[in-house]
VOBA-1610 file (N, C-alpha, C; in pm, whole numbers, padded with zeros to 5 digits, always signed):
BEGIN
Unk-08934+05012-02835Unk-08865+05034-02707Unk-08718+05067-02733Unk-08667+05171-02665Unk-08528+05210-02677Unk-08454+05176-02548Unk-08341+05110-02563Unk-08260+05070-02447Unk-08127+05144-02452Unk-08098+05218-02345Unk-07975+05296-02338Unk-07882+05236-02234Unk-07763+05194-02276Unk-07664+05136-02184Unk-07559+05242-02151Unk-07539+05265-02022Unk-07438+05362-01979Unk-07301+05325-02035Unk-07226+05425-02079Unk-07098+05402-02147Unk-07001+05321-02061Unk-06998+05351-01932Unk-06912+05276-01839Unk-07001+05183-01757Unk-07001+05056-01794Unk-07082+04957-01723Unk-07004+04827-01709Unk-07024+04759-01597Unk-06959+04629-01579Unk-06819+04638-01523Unk-06742+04531-01546Unk-06609+04518-01486Unk-06526+04644-01498Unk-06466+04685-01387Unk-06372+04797-01387Unk-06231+04743-01413Unk-06136+04832-01421Unk-05998+04795-01446Unk-05946+04696-01342Unk-05971+04726-01214Unk-05920+04641-01107Unk-05976+04501-01110Unk-06105+04489-01142Unk-06168+04358-01149Unk-06118+04280-01270Unk-06111+04345-01385Unk-06059+04276-01505Unk-05917+04227-01481Unk-05837+04308-01415Unk-05700+04271-01384Unk-05697+04148-01293Unk-05779+04148-01188Unk-05783+04037-01093Unk-05827+03907-01161Unk-05928+03918-01246Unk-05978+03799-01317Unk-05870+03745-01411Unk-05801+03834-01480Unk-05693+03792-01569Unk-05582+03720-01492Unk-05544+03777-01378Unk-05442+03715-01294Unk-05485+03576-01249Unk-05613+03564-01209Unk-05663+03435-01160Unk-05659+03328-01269Unk-05702+03363-01389Unk-05704+03263-01496Unk-05563+03228-01544Unk-05473+03325-01541Unk-05334+03296-01577Unk-05271+03201-01474Unk-05304+03222-01346Unk-05254+03133-01241Unk-05311+02993-01256Unk-05440+02986-01288Unk-05504+02855-01308Unk-05437+02780-01423Unk-05409+02850-01531Unk-05347+02786-01648Unk-05206+02736-01615Unk-05136+02807-01529Unk-04998+02771-01496Unk-04989+02663-01389Unk-05074+02672-01285Unk-05060+02581-01171Unk-05176+02485-01151Unk-05279+02494-01230Unk-05396+02408-01207Unk-05487+02469-01103Unk-05539+02389-01010Unk-05630+02439-00906Unk-05565+02551-00825Unk-05636+02664-00816Unk-05589+02776-00733Unk-05704+02823-00644Unk-05670+02903-00544Unk-05768+02950-00447Unk-05763+03102-00438Unk-05877+03162-00408Unk-05879+03306-00381Unk-05916+03324-00234Unk-05843+03414-00166Unk-05869+03438-00025Unk-05983+03538-00015Unk-06103+03486+00005Unk-06224+03565-00006Unk-06269+03565-00151Unk-06390+03609-00176Unk-06441+03613-00313Unk-06358+03713-00394Unk-06315+03671-00512Unk-06232+03757-00597Unk-06305+03887-00627Unk-06435+03875-00657Unk-06522+03990-00678Unk-06658+03957-00617Unk-06740+04057-00594Unk-06871+04035-00532Unk-06980+04015-00637Unk-06978+03898-00697Unk-07084+03859-00789Unk-07100+03707-00781Unk-07213+03664-00729Unk-07236+03522-00701Unk-07225+03437-00827Unk-07282+03485-00938Unk-07281+03407-01062Unk-07138+03389-01115Unk-07057+03495-01104Unk-06921+03484-01157Unk-06832+03404-01064Unk-06855+03414-00933Unk-06779+03333-00837Unk-06807+03185-00861Unk-06933+03151-00892Unk-06969+03013-00926Unk-06895+02967-01051Unk-06887+03055-01150Unk-06816+03023-01274Unk-06668+02999-01246Unk-06609+03085-01163Unk-06468+03069-01128Unk-06442+02933-01063Unk-06532+02894-00973Unk-06512+02765-00904Unk-06520+02648-01002Unk-06613+02655-01096Unk-06623+02550-01198Unk-06497+02543-01282Unk-06432+02659-01298Unk-06310+02665-01379Unk-06183+02635-01298Unk-06199+02597-01170Unk-06084+02561-01089Unk-06023+02673-01008Unk-06103+02779-00983Unk-06056+02893-00902Unk-06155+02907-00787Unk-06120+02852-00673Unk-06214+02840-00562Unk-06193+02946-00455Unk-06302+03010-00411Unk-06296+03109-00305Unk-06302+03040-00169Unk-06213+03080-00077Unk-06215+03029+00059Unk-06206+03147+00155Unk-06248+03125+00279Unk-06249+03233+00377Unk-06150+03214+00491Unk-06078+03101+00488Unk-05982+03073+00595Unk-05862+02998+00537Unk-05742+03028+00587Unk-05624+02953+00541Unk-05636+02803+00565Unk-05716+02766+00666Unk-05732+02625+00699Unk-05808+02548+00591Unk-05873+02619+00501Unk-05946+02554+00391Unk-05856+02526+00271Unk-05730+02569+00279Unk-05640+02561+00165Unk-05533+02454+00189Unk-05509+02365+00093Unk-05405+02264+00108Unk-05267+02328+00121Unk-05180+02269+00199Unk-05045+02321+00219Unk-04972+02335+00086Unk-04907+02451+00068Unk-04828+02474-00052Unk-04908+02515-00175Unk-05040+02532-00161Unk-05125+02567-00276Unk-05101+02712-00320Unk-05155+02747-00436Unk-05147+02882-00489Unk-05270+02960-00442Unk-05247+03075-00377Unk-05356+03156-00324Unk-05349+03296-00385Unk-05463+03346-00430Unk-05471+03478-00491Unk-05539+03574-00393Unk-05475+03687-00368Unk-05537+03791-00284Unk-05641+03863-00369Unk-05761+03873-00318Unk-05874+03930-00392Unk-05849+04077-00429Unk-05931+04127-00521Unk-05916+04265-00568Unk-05936+04367-00458Unk-06012+04332-00351Unk-06039+04426-00241Unk-05919+04442-00149Unk-05820+04352-00159Unk-05705+04358-00071Unk-05731+04294+00064Unk-05624+04272+00141Unk-05634+04217+00275Unk-05536+04293+00365Unk-05539+04263+00494Unk-05449+04329+00587Unk-05309+04270+00575Unk-05206+04346+00614Unk-05069+04292+00610Unk-05052+04172+00702Unk-05129+04169+00810Unk-05121+04057+00902Unk-05170+03928+00835Unk-05282+03938+00762Unk-05334+03822+00689Unk-05238+03780+00578Unk-05181+03878+00509Unk-05088+03847+00400Unk-04965+03773+00453Unk-04916+03812+00570Unk-04800+03746+00629Unk-04830+03599+00658Unk-04948+03572+00709Unk-04988+03434+00739Unk-04995+03352+00611Unk-05057+03409+00508Unk-05070+03337+00381Unk-04933+03306+00321Unk-04844+03404+00323Unk-04712+03386+00262Unk-04626+03283+00337Unk-04658+03262+00463Unk-04582+03164+00540Unk-04624+03020+00508Unk-04739+03006+00440Unk-04792+02871+00416Unk-04817+02838+00270Unk-04830+02941+00185Unk-04869+02916+00047Unk-04790+03002-00051Unk-04807+02972-00179Unk-04756+03061-00284Unk-04864+03166-00306Unk-04831+03293-00285Unk-04931+03400-00288Unk-04913+03489-00410Unk-05025+03514-00479Unk-05027+03607-00592Unk-05120+03722-00555Unk-05070+03842-00562Unk-05147+03959-00518Unk-05225+04021-00634Unk-05358+04012-00626Unk-05444+04072-00728Unk-05518+04194-00674Unk-05466+04251-00566Unk-05528+04372-00509Unk-05533+04483-00613Unk-05646+04549-00623Unk-05660+04661-00716Unk-05556+04770-00682Unk-05487+04825-00781Unk-05388+04931-00755Unk-05447+05051-00682Unk-05574+05083-00706Unk-05636+05195-00636Unk-05650+05164-00486Unk-05681+05039-00454Unk-05689+04998-00314Unk-05551+05002-00250Unk-05450+04957-00324Unk-05312+04962-00275Unk-05274+05106-00237Unk-05314+05199-00322Unk-05285+05341-00296Unk-05348+05384-00164Unk-05473+05345-00141Unk-05542+05381-00017Unk-05473+05320+00104Unk-05430+05196+00091Unk-05360+05129+00201Unk-05234+05207+00241Unk-05158+05249+00141Unk-05033+05323+00167Unk-05061+05459+00230Unk-05162+05528+00180Unk-05198+05660+00236Unk-05240+05645+00381Unk-05325+05546+00408Unk-05375+05525+00545Unk-05259+05501+00641Unk-05167+05413+00602Unk-05053+05382+00689Unk-04967+05506+00713Unk-04943+05582+00608Unk-04859+05702+00619Unk-04922+05807+00710Unk-05052+05830+00695Unk-05117+05935+00774Unk-05122+05897+00922Unk-05143+05771+00951Unk-05144+05728+01091Unk-05005+05741+01152Unk-04903+05706+01074Unk-04765+05721+01124Unk-04730+05867+01151Unk-04791+05958+01075Unk-04763+06101+01093Unk-04830+06159+01217Unk-04914+06079+01280Unk-04981+06125+01402Unk-05118+06186+01381Unk-05166+06185+01258Unk-05299+06240+01232Unk-05408+06138+01267Unk-05523+06190+01303Unk-05639+06104+01323Unk-05695+06073+01185Unk-05706+05946+01151Unk-05755+05907+01018Unk-05903+05872+01024Unk-05982+05940+00940Unk-06125+05913+00931Unk-06153+05858+00791Unk-06211+05739+00785Unk-06234+05671+00658Unk-06383+05671+00626Unk-06416+05716+00506Unk-06555+05713+00459Unk-06577+05579+00389Unk-06651+05490+00455Unk-06673+05358+00396Unk-06754+05268+00486Unk-06767+05144+00443Unk-06844+05043+00515Unk-06747+04956+00595Unk-06759+04960+00726Unk-06666+04889+00813Unk-06665+04738+00790Unk-06773+04683+00735Unk-06781+04539+00712Unk-06726+04498+00576Unk-06691+04597+00492Unk-06644+04565+00357Unk-06499+04518+00361Unk-06464+04417+00279Unk-06325+04366+00279Unk-06219+04473+00252Unk-06249+04567+00164Unk-06151+04673+00135Unk-06118+04752+00260Unk-06221+04790+00336Unk-06200+04870+00457Unk-06132+04788+00566Unk-06168+04662+00578Unk-06102+04576+00677Unk-05953+04567+00647Unk-05919+04554+00519Unk-05779+04547+00480Unk-05706+04675+00511Unk-05768+04789+00479Unk-05706+04920+00505Unk-05683+04940+00655Unk-05778+04901+00736Unk-05763+04915+00881Unk-05644+04835+00932Unk-05614+04723+00866Unk-05498+04645+00903Unk-05369+04723+00885Unk-05367+04813+00788Unk-05249+04897+00763Unk-05237+05012+00863Unk-05340+05036+00940Unk-05336+05142+01041Unk-05323+05084+01182Unk-05306+04951+01190Unk-05302+04884+01321Unk-05431+04911+01399Unk-05540+04927+01325Unk-05670+04949+01388Unk-05695+05091+01433Unk-05606+05184+01395Unk-05619+05322+01444Unk-05719+05405+01365Unk-05757+05362+01246Unk-05849+05440+01165Unk-05991+05435+01217Unk-06062+05545+01200Unk-06203+05553+01237Unk-06287+05543+01109Unk-06385+05454+01106Unk-06467+05434+00986Unk-06607+05490+01009Unk-06653+05573+00916Unk-06788+05631+00922Unk-06854+05608+00786Unk-06975+05558+00788Unk-07044+05526+00663Unk-07145+05631+00620Unk-07188+05715+00712Unk-07292+05814+00683Unk-07236+05955+00694Unk-07238+06034+00585Unk-07188+06172+00590Unk-07255+06257+00696Unk-07377+06220+00732Unk-07451+06299+00831Unk-07388+06288+00970Unk-07304+06188+00991Unk-07246+06166+01124Unk-07119+06248+01150Unk-07057+06300+01044Unk-06927+06366+01063Unk-06935+06495+01146Unk-07041+06576+01134Unk-07044+06698+01217Unk-07051+06667+01367Unk-07086+06545+01404Unk-07100+06508+01545Unk-06968+06464+01608Unk-06862+06454+01528Unk-06733+06415+01583Unk-06676+06525+01671Unk-06597+06489+01772Unk-06533+06591+01856Unk-06431+06671+01777Unk-06402+06791+01823Unk-06305+06878+01757Unk-06167+06813+01757Unk-06093+06829+01645Unk-05959+06772+01635Unk-05866+06872+01566Unk-05742+06876+01610Unk-05644+06967+01548Unk-05597+06917+01412Unk-05572+06786+01401Unk-05516+06731+01277Unk-05588+06603+01240Unk-05650+06607+01124Unk-05716+06488+01072Unk-05677+06467+00926Unk-05689+06341+00882Unk-05677+06308+00741Unk-05796+06219+00707Unk-05838+06224+00582Unk-05950+06141+00543Unk-05928+06078+00406Unk-05976+05955+00392Unk-05977+05884+00265Unk-06116+05823+00247Unk-06144+05781+00125Unk-06273+05718+00097Unk-06252+05577+00043Unk-06348+05492+00070Unk-06353+05363+00002Unk-06352+05391-00148Unk-06281+05312-00226Unk-06259+05344-00366Unk-06385+05344-00450Unk-06491+05278-00404Unk-06613+05267-00484Unk-06726+05356-00435Unk-06694+05455-00351Unk-06798+05545-00301Unk-06840+05647-00406Unk-06954+05710-00380Unk-07005+05816-00465Unk-06934+05947-00429Unk-06882+06017-00530Unk-06806+06139-00505Unk-06888+06246-00435Unk-07014+06263-00474Unk-07098+06365-00412Unk-07116+06337-00262Unk-07130+06209-00227Unk-07143+06171-00087Unk-07013+06199-00011Unk-06900+06176-00078Unk-06770+06201-00014Unk-06751+06351+00011Unk-06799+06434-00082Unk-06791+06579-00064Unk-06869+06622+00061Unk-06987+06562+00080Unk-07067+06592+00200Unk-06991+06548+00325Unk-06930+06432+00316Unk-06854+06376+00426Unk-06741+06471+00466Unk-06666+06517+00367Unk-06554+06610+00392Unk-06606+06741+00449Unk-06718+06789+00395Unk-06776+06914+00445Unk-06809+06906+00592Unk-06859+06791+00635Unk-06889+06772+00777Unk-06764+06772+00862Unk-06657+06711+00812Unk-06531+06707+00887Unk-06471+06846+00904Unk-06490+06930+00802Unk-06434+07065+00808Unk-06494+07148+00922Unk-06613+07110+00966Unk-06679+07186+01072Unk-06613+07168+01208Unk-06539+07058+01224Unk-06482+07032+01356Unk-06335+06987+01349Unk-06264+07032+01245Unk-06123+06997+01229Unk-06042+07123+01198Unk-05933+07143+01272Unk-05848+07260+01250Unk-05773+07247+01118Unk-05704+07134+01098Unk-05629+07110+00974Unk-05667+06973+00919Unk-05731+06974+00805Unk-05781+06850+00745Unk-05708+06821+00614Unk-05650+06704+00604Unk-05587+06658+00481Unk-05684+06564+00410Unk-05725+06602+00290Unk-05823+06523+00215Unk-05754+06450+00100Unk-05773+06320+00094Unk-05721+06239-00015Unk-05838+06190-00100Unk-05832+06216-00229Unk-05938+06171-00320Unk-05900+06030-00366Unk-05954+05930-00299Unk-05917+05790-00326Unk-06025+05712-00399Unk-06131+05779-00442Unk-06232+05711-00524Unk-06171+05687-00661Unk-06180+05565-00712Unk-06110+05533-00836Unk-06177+05599-00957Unk-06098+05621-01061Unk-06148+05690-01180Unk-06260+05613-01248Unk-06253+05480-01242Unk-06358+05398-01303Unk-06492+05421-01234Unk-06490+05429-01100Unk-06613+05456-01025Unk-06668+05594-01059Unk-06580+05693-01066Unk-06624+05828-01099Unk-06694+05833-01234Unk-06632+05770-01334Unk-06689+05771-01468Unk-06816+05686-01476Unk-06817+05576-01403Unk-06936+05490-01402Unk-07057+05566-01347Unk-07035+05640-01239Unk-07145+05717-01180Unk-07188+05831-01272Unk-07092+05898-01334Unk-07128+06008-01426Unk-07213+05956-01541Unk-07169+05849-01604Unk-07241+05798-01721Unk-07377+05740-01682Unk-07386+05679-01564Unk-07514+05624-01520Unk-07613+05736-01488Unk-07565+05841-01423Unk-07653+05954-01392Unk-07706+06019-01521Unk-07621+06029-01620Unk-07661+06089-01748Unk-07774+06010-01811Unk-07760+05878-01811Unk-07864+05792-01868Unk-07991+05800-01784Unk-07976+05797-01651Unk-08093+05798-01562Unk-08180+05923-01585Unk-08117+06033-01625Unk-08190+06158-01647Unk-08266+06157-01780Unk-08238+06057-01864Unk-08296+06056-01998Unk-08401+05947-02021Unk-08424+05864-01919Unk-08512+05748-01939Unk-08631+05749-01843Unk-08726+05659-01873Unk-08844+05645-01788Unk-08824+05540-01680Unk-08733+05447-01707Unk-08703+05339-01613Unk-08553+05313-01617Unk-08490+05302-01499Unk-08347+05275-01492Unk-08324+05143-01420Unk-08239+05059-01480Unk-08205+04930-01421Unk-08055+04926-01392Unk-08020+04893-01269Unk-07880+04879-01231Unk-07855+04731-01203Unk-07762+04672-01277Unk-07739+04528-01273Unk-07617+04496-01188Unk-07632+04399-01098Unk-07517+04358-01017Unk-07558+04279-00896Unk-07460+04216-00831Unk-07486+04134-00713Unk-07553+04212-00601Unk-07647+04149-00534Unk-07718+04215-00424Unk-07624+04242-00306Unk-07512+04166-00296Unk-07417+04190-00188Unk-07296+04269-00237Unk-07309+04328-00356Unk-07201+04411-00411Unk-07217+04555-00363Unk-07123+04601-00282Unk-07130+04737-00227Unk-07130+04841-00337Unk-07043+04826-00438Unk-07034+04929-00542Unk-07161+04935-00625Unk-07228+04819-00646Unk-07353+04819-00723Unk-07464+04888-00645Unk-07470+04863-00515Unk-07573+04929-00432Unk-07555+05080-00434Unk-07430+05126-00430Unk-07405+05271-00433Unk-07441+05330-00569Unk-07414+05255-00675Unk-07451+05300-00809Unk-07603+05310-00821Unk-07672+05213-00764Unk-07818+05213-00762Unk-07872+05337-00690Unk-07815+05368-00573Unk-07861+05484-00496Unk-07836+05614-00572Unk-07722+05621-00640Unk-07690+05742-00718Unk-07791+05762-00830Unk-07828+05653-00898Unk-07925+05662-01008Unk-08065+05695-00957Unk-08099+05638-00844Unk-08234+05659-00789Unk-08259+05803-00749Unk-08151+05875-00714Unk-08166+06017-00683Unk-08205+06096-00807Unk-08162+06049-00923Unk-08193+06115-01050Unk-08326+06067-01105Unk-08344+05933-01108Unk-08465+05872-01161Unk-08524+05782-01051Unk-08628+05829-00982Unk-08688+05750-00873Unk-08733+05611-00918Unk-08765+05598-01047Unk-08809+05469-01100Unk-08686+05386-01140Unk-08603+05354-01040Unk-08480+05278-01061Unk-08486+05149-00981Unk-08440+05040-01043Unk-08440+04909-00977Unk-08301+04846-00982Unk-08267+04774-00877Unk-08142+04698-00870Unk-08176+04551-00895Unk-08124+04496-01003Unk-08150+04355-01035Unk-08017+04280-01045Unk-08022+04152-01012Unk-07901+04070-01016Unk-07897+03981-01140Unk-08013+03935-01184Unk-08021+03845-01299Unk-08137+03887-01391Unk-08139+03838-01516Unk-08248+03871-01608Unk-08384+03825-01556Unk-08386+03717-01479Unk-08512+03664-01428Unk-08586+03765-01340Unk-08511+03853-01274Unk-08574+03951-01185Unk-08652+04057-01261Unk-08633+04064-01392Unk-08713+04157-01472Unk-08862+04124-01464Unk-08892+03997-01439Unk-09032+03954-01431Unk-09104+04014-01311Unk-09028+04069-01217Unk-09089+04132-01100Unk-09117+04281-01122Unk-09081+04331-01241Unk-09095+04473-01272Unk-09186+04490-01394Unk-09271+04589-01391Unk-09357+04617-01508Unk-09282+04705-01606Unk-09182+04648-01671Unk-09092+04726-01757Unk-09143+04740-01900Unk-09235+04656-01944Unk-09279+04655-02085Unk-09358+04780-02124Unk-09407+04854-02025Unk-09489+04972-02056Unk-09405+05096-02085Unk-09274+05086-02070Unk-09188+05203-02089Unk-09123+05203-02228Unk-09106+05322-02282Unk-09048+05337-02415Unk-08896+05353-02411Unk-08847+05413-02302Unk-08701+05435-02289Unk-08653+05378-02156Unk-08566+05278-02165Unk-08513+05210-02046Unk-08361+05225-02043Unk-08309+05264-01928Unk-08165+05279-01912Unk-08104+05164-01836Unk-07980+05133-01868Unk-07908+05024-01801Unk-07771+05073-01756Unk-07731+05028-01638Unk-07594+05042-01594Unk-07562+04917-01514Unk-07435+04893-01485Unk-07396+04773-01412Unk-07276+04802-01324Unk-07273+04738-01208Unk-07166+04758-01113Unk-07031+04707-01161Unk-06927+04743-01089Unk-06790+04709-01128Unk-06761+04560-01119Unk-06847+04485-01051Unk-06826+04341-01038Unk-06927+04260-01120Unk-06995+04326-01212Unk-07095+04258-01294Unk-07035+04212-01426Unk-07034+04079-01451Unk-06972+04029-01574Unk-07054+04062-01699Unk-06984+04065-01812Unk-07049+04100-01939Unk-07163+04006-01975Unk-07150+03876-01941Unk-07253+03782-01985Unk-07388+03808-01918Unk-07387+03866-01796Unk-07515+03899-01730Unk-07574+04025-01792Unk-07491+04125-01820Unk-07540+04247-01885Unk-07602+04211-02020Unk-07534+04126-02095Unk-07583+04084-02227Unk-07715+04009-02215Unk-07728+03923-02114Unk-07851+03846-02096Unk-07969+03937-02063Unk-07945+04041-01982Unk-08052+04136-01949Unk-08095+04213-02074Unk-07999+04258-02151Unk-08029+04333-02273Unk-08107+04247-02372Unk-08069+04122-02386Unk-08138+04032-02480Unk-08282+04009-02438Unk-08304+03992-02308Unk-08440+03971-02259Unk-08526+04095-02284Unk-08469+04213-02260Unk-08543+04337-02284Unk-08578+04351-02431Unk-08483+04323-02521Unk-08505+04338-02665Unk-08604+04236-02718Unk-08588+04111-02676Unk-08672+04004-02729Unk-08815+04014-02680Unk-08833+04036-02547Unk-08968+04036-02492Unk-09032+04174-02500Unk-08950+04278-02513Unk-09006+04413-02522Unk-09067+04443-02656Unk-09032+04365-02755Unk-09086+04387-02890Unk-09186+04280-02932Unk-09232+04200-02834Unk-09332+04095-02866Unk-09466+04157-02905
//
């Protein structure tokens, strides 16, 4: 059995940076808190909590004067103001997300209608909307853009972890009903390379496995991108889920992992494939 791991798999730059910031804060101040999950991976969030880095969803869950880390997805300026008034705040927002926040605020101030390609329920998009005072319009399906009313001036950005091909379709739809459209390419370079390398592997194997949290938006998008290339693609969160797939009958298996998937889970999946695949 041959196992091919996509060149870009697992933690992206922004996630590695956030994790590093969190552990440095823990070492300096002891118990620290993250406002929302630092990253979307249940196993790693559990590990963080055991190590003294606890995720909370409300300021009321945090002791007065504690150290709070802003998650990699970012938050709204309104939430940040509240946190800074009560706690010591360390910002671990991904720089790519910061860029999107600034672009969104600037375009809304300029009077353009802002259309965001993303998931309205995702923390990154909620944070960006805070920078527009709620003026941004969020659309998750490229098929919906041609149905928008005609507009003289629009600007568009994408959630940083979206698929580039999907964003191109999204922009194409906007062009049908917009006089002047300003397009910002806000998908991060790590996501672009991760999708390219995963697609390459998916085209060369009989079975493709995408590893990552089931509630991880970027992992789900990576899974969908691979499935378009190799229909025999599965999204798994842990090595145990391999038991639900008839993977032993394949000679070439491909692996990729989302931006929030830690190395120890990728390694565990690979070890299970190697050990049991050669029995």
